[in-house]
C-alpha positions as CSV (number, residue, x, y, z in Angstrom):
1,X,97.0,2.8,277.1
2,X,98.0,4.9,274.1
3,X,95.2,3.4,272.1
4,X,92.6,4.4,274.7
5,X,93.9,8.0,274.7
6,X,93.5,8.2,270.9
7,X,90.0,6.8,271.0
8,X,89.0,9.2,273.8
9,X,90.4,12.2,271.9
10,X,88.3,11.4,268.8
11,X,85.1,10.9,270.7
12,X,84.6,14.6,271.3
13,X,84.8,15.5,267.5
14,X,81.9,15.7,265.1
15,X,82.3,12.6,262.8
16,X,81.0,14.5,259.8
17,X,83.8,17.0,259.9
18,X,86.7,14.6,260.2
19,X,88.2,12.7,257.2
20,X,87.7,8.9,257.1
21,X,90.4,6.8,258.9
22,X,93.4,5.7,256.9
23,X,92.7,2.5,255.1
24,X,89.0,3.0,254.9
25,X,87.8,3.3,251.2
26,X,86.1,6.5,250.1
27,X,82.6,6.4,248.8
28,X,82.7,5.9,245.0
29,X,81.2,8.4,242.6
30,X,77.8,7.5,241.2
31,X,77.5,6.7,237.5
32,X,76.0,10.1,236.5
33,X,78.8,12.0,238.1
34,X,81.4,9.8,236.3
35,X,79.7,10.5,232.9
36,X,79.6,14.2,233.5
37,X,83.3,14.3,234.6
38,X,84.3,12.4,231.5
39,X,82.2,14.6,229.3
40,X,83.7,17.8,230.8
41,X,87.2,16.3,230.4
42,X,86.6,15.5,226.8
43,X,85.2,18.9,226.1
44,X,88.3,20.6,227.7
45,X,90.6,18.3,225.6
46,X,88.6,19.2,222.5
47,X,88.9,22.9,223.2
48,X,92.7,22.5,223.8
49,X,93.1,20.6,220.5
50,X,91.2,23.4,218.6
51,X,93.3,26.1,220.2
52,X,96.6,24.3,219.3
53,X,95.3,23.7,215.8
54,X,94.7,27.4,215.3
55,X,98.3,28.1,216.6
56,X,99.6,25.5,214.2
57,X,97.7,26.9,211.2
58,X,99.0,30.5,212.0
59,X,102.6,29.3,212.2
60,X,102.3,27.2,209.0
61,X,101.1,30.3,207.1
62,X,104.3,32.1,208.0
63,X,106.7,29.4,207.0
64,X,107.4,28.6,203.3
65,X,108.5,25.0,202.5
66,X,111.1,25.1,199.7
67,X,110.7,22.6,196.8
68,X,112.5,21.9,193.6
69,X,109.7,20.0,191.9
70,X,111.7,16.8,191.5
71,X,111.2,13.4,193.2
72,X,114.6,12.1,194.1
73,X,115.2,8.4,195.0
74,X,118.3,6.8,196.3
75,X,119.7,4.4,193.7
76,X,123.3,3.0,193.7
77,X,124.5,5.5,196.4
78,X,123.2,8.6,194.5
79,X,120.0,10.4,194.3
80,X,118.3,9.9,190.9
81,X,115.4,12.0,189.5
82,X,112.5,9.6,189.0
83,X,109.8,12.2,188.4
84,X,110.1,15.8,187.4
85,X,107.1,18.1,187.7
86,X,106.7,19.8,184.3
87,X,105.8,23.2,185.9
88,X,108.3,22.9,188.8
89,X,111.5,24.7,189.4
90,X,113.6,21.6,188.5
91,X,112.1,21.3,185.0
92,X,112.5,25.0,184.4
93,X,116.2,24.7,185.2
94,X,116.7,21.7,182.9
95,X,116.7,18.7,185.2
96,X,115.5,15.6,183.4
97,X,114.5,12.1,184.4
98,X,117.4,9.9,185.3
99,X,119.7,12.8,186.3
100,X,121.8,12.0,189.3
101,X,122.4,14.6,192.0
102,X,126.0,15.0,193.2
103,X,125.9,18.2,195.3
104,X,123.9,21.4,196.0
105,X,125.7,24.7,196.4
106,X,129.0,22.8,196.5
107,X,128.0,20.5,199.4
108,X,127.8,16.8,198.6
109,X,124.4,15.1,198.8
110,X,124.2,11.4,199.3
111,X,120.7,10.7,200.6
112,X,117.3,12.3,200.8
113,X,117.9,13.7,204.3
114,X,121.0,15.6,203.1
115,X,119.0,16.9,200.1
116,X,116.2,18.2,202.4
117,X,118.8,19.8,204.7
118,X,120.4,21.6,201.8
119,X,117.1,22.7,200.3
120,X,115.9,24.1,203.6
121,X,119.3,25.8,204.2
122,X,118.9,27.5,200.9
123,X,115.2,28.5,201.4
124,X,112.3,29.3,199.2
125,X,112.7,31.8,196.4
126,X,116.5,31.4,196.6
127,X,118.9,30.1,194.0
128,X,120.6,26.8,194.5
129,X,123.3,25.4,192.2
130,X,122.8,21.7,191.5
131,X,125.7,19.6,190.3
132,X,124.3,16.7,188.3
133,X,125.4,13.7,186.3
134,X,123.5,13.0,183.1
135,X,124.6,9.8,181.5
136,X,128.0,10.2,183.2
137,X,128.5,13.8,182.0
138,X,128.8,16.3,184.8
139,X,126.7,19.5,184.5
140,X,125.5,22.4,186.7
141,X,122.0,23.7,186.9
142,X,120.7,26.8,188.7
143,X,117.4,26.1,190.4
144,X,115.3,28.8,192.0
145,X,113.4,27.0,194.8
146,X,109.7,27.6,195.0
147,X,107.3,27.2,197.9
148,X,105.8,23.7,198.0
149,X,102.1,23.3,197.1
150,X,100.2,22.7,200.4
151,X,96.5,23.1,199.3
152,X,95.9,19.5,200.2
153,X,96.4,20.4,203.8
154,X,93.3,22.6,203.7
155,X,91.1,19.7,202.6
156,X,92.6,17.6,205.3
157,X,91.7,20.3,207.9
158,X,88.1,20.3,206.6
159,X,87.9,16.6,207.0
160,X,89.3,16.8,210.5
161,X,86.7,19.5,211.4
162,X,83.9,17.2,210.1
163,X,85.1,14.3,212.3
164,X,85.4,16.7,215.2
165,X,81.8,17.8,214.7
166,X,80.6,14.2,214.5
167,X,82.4,13.4,217.7
168,X,81.0,16.4,219.5
169,X,77.5,15.5,218.2
170,X,77.8,12.0,219.6
171,X,79.2,13.2,222.9
172,X,76.4,15.8,223.4
173,X,73.6,13.4,222.3
174,X,74.8,10.9,224.8
């Protein structure tokens, strides 16, 4: 009886205005609409990526990454200088190949993570006191940390823009 009442109530409605019954599949999108939807979605994602890249570039210009110009490697439980940039802050302060780092500004440094933490804590254009061991002889060195060279990042950005242009060209030609 209830089923008859439901059927009779729906008979007076316009079938074009009502939604399809539950369980009945909707008509799938045609191929052209799918391609357009994907193209619009890709375009919006590309625009979002470019906007975020501009924000990232602006914030990167404001932040100076401190660097001492020395490549430190963990050897035997200590950090050892394996490469010293001849024009870097470390070389100017007297750090040489084979020197072992004990502490920075009185805080012991045992690994690369601790080194980076102390360098960032000190900041660019600030003076840091390095306690070193050179052939088992302790010595102190005052290093004025300089901003790291980041010109390679600009070339990487150019390459990324070239790839983005190629991708947009392929998308639009399709």
